[in-house]
C-alpha positions in Angstrom: 182.1 201.8 84.5 180.1 199.4 86.8 176.5 199.4 86.9 176.4 199.7 90.8 177.8 203.4 90.6 174.7 205.0 89.6 172.9 203.4 92.4 171.9 205.8 95.0 173.3 205.4 98.5 170.2 203.3 100.3 170.4 200.6 97.6 170.1 197.6 98.8 173.7 195.6 98.3 174.8 191.8 98.4 178.3 190.6 97.9 179.3 187.3 97.1 182.9 185.9 96.7 183.8 183.1 94.4 186.5 180.6 95.7 188.7 181.3 92.8 189.5 183.7 90.0 187.1 183.8 86.9 189.0 183.6 83.7 188.4 186.1 81.1 185.8 183.8 79.3 184.1 183.0 82.2 183.5 186.6 83.3 182.3 187.6 79.8 179.6 184.7 80.2 178.8 185.6 83.5 178.2 189.2 82.4 175.9 188.2 79.5 173.9 186.1 82.0 173.9 188.9 84.4 172.9 191.6 82.2 169.8 188.8 80.9 168.8 188.3 84.8 169.0 191.9 85.6 166.5 192.7 82.3 164.0 190.0 83.8 164.8 190.3 87.5 161.0 191.2 89.4 159.5 190.9 92.8 155.6 190.5 92.7 155.7 190.7 89.1 157.2 194.5 89.7 160.8 195.1 87.4 163.2 195.7 89.6 166.4 198.1 88.8 169.2 196.4 89.5 172.8 195.8 88.7 175.2 192.5 89.1 178.9 193.4 88.6 182.0 191.3 89.1 185.1 193.1 90.7 188.5 191.9 90.5 187.4 188.5 88.7 186.3 187.4 92.3 183.6 189.5 93.8 179.7 189.6 92.6 178.2 192.9 93.6 174.5 192.9 93.4 172.7 196.1 94.3 168.6 196.9 93.9 167.0 200.6 94.2 164.5 199.9 96.3 163.4 203.8 95.7 162.2 202.2 92.1 160.2 198.8 93.4 161.2 196.7 96.6 163.2 193.7 96.2 161.0 191.5 98.6 161.5 187.8 99.9 160.7 186.5 96.4 162.7 188.9 94.6 166.1 187.8 97.0 165.0 184.4 96.1 165.6 184.8 92.5 168.9 186.1 92.8 169.8 183.3 95.0 169.1 180.7 92.7 170.7 183.0 89.7 173.8 182.9 92.1 173.3 179.1 92.7 173.1 178.5 88.5 176.2 180.1 88.4 178.1 177.9 90.6 176.8 174.6 88.8 177.5 176.2 85.6 180.9 177.7 86.1 182.1 175.1 88.9 182.7 177.6 91.7 181.5 178.3 95.3 179.6 181.7 96.1 178.1 180.7 99.3 181.0 179.7 101.7 181.1 182.2 104.7 184.2 180.5 106.3 185.8 182.1 103.2 187.7 185.4 103.7 189.4 187.6 101.5 192.2 190.2 101.9 194.0 192.5 99.4 197.9 192.8 100.1 200.0 194.3 97.7 197.6 194.5 95.0 196.9 190.8 95.1 193.4 189.1 96.6 194.5 186.4 99.0 191.4 183.8 99.4 191.9 182.0 102.9 189.6 180.8 105.7 188.9 182.3 109.1 191.1 179.4 110.8 193.9 180.4 108.6 193.7 184.0 108.7 195.5 183.8 112.6 198.2 181.7 110.9 198.8 184.2 108.4 198.8 187.1 110.9 201.1 185.2 113.3 203.6 184.4 110.5 203.6 188.3 109.4 202.0 187.8 105.9 199.1 189.9 106.6 199.1 192.9 109.6 196.6 195.2 110.9 196.9 197.5 107.8 196.1 194.6 105.4 193.2 195.2 103.7 189.9 193.1 104.7 186.8 192.7 102.2 184.0 193.4 103.9 181.3 190.9 102.6 179.0 191.9 105.1 177.6 195.4 103.5 174.0 195.8 103.3 173.7 199.1 101.0 175.6 201.1 98.6 176.7 203.6 100.9 178.3 200.7 103.2 179.8 199.4 100.1 181.4 202.9 98.9 182.7 203.3 102.8 183.7 199.8 104.2 184.1 197.3 101.3 187.5 197.3 101.9 188.9 198.3 105.2 192.1 197.5 107.3 192.0 194.4 109.0 192.2 195.8 112.7 188.6 197.5 111.8 187.2 194.1 110.6 184.6 191.8 112.3 187.2 189.0 112.5 190.2 191.2 114.0 189.1 190.5 117.5 189.5 186.7 116.9 193.0 187.0 115.4 194.0 188.9 118.7 192.2 186.8 120.9 194.1 183.5 119.5 197.4 185.1 119.9 197.1 185.2 123.6 196.3 181.6 123.8 
């Protein structure tokens, strides 16, 4: 079970994607660090009820139950610094907003927005390919919109427009 599964629907959520799959050893070390981070994570000296989970050896799911205590700007800053520390220690990128992830035949495809159009035009991906939506902000959105068909994604219109040129 993932820790975020116990979070309420209105819990704040952030998704970060690594630029490569983590090894089992890396994942275990990160899980240990994440558990320690969450147990000490505060905002304005108030303990937060939170979780950090890793999905598919790639996606970092961070959630905070604000019904317990509000996360606030300083709490968010602490989580960003934690992610930046993980980047340095494990030689990964977690803040590349040009990176796009898709799920095709149970395999994660890591690509970029410009390359997405190429993959689409070559038939590697299609309208029904699963798009990983990292723009979610709540647990409810995570439950319903984390994995959606490409044709329901924010990037789909740009792919279609590129097909017309």
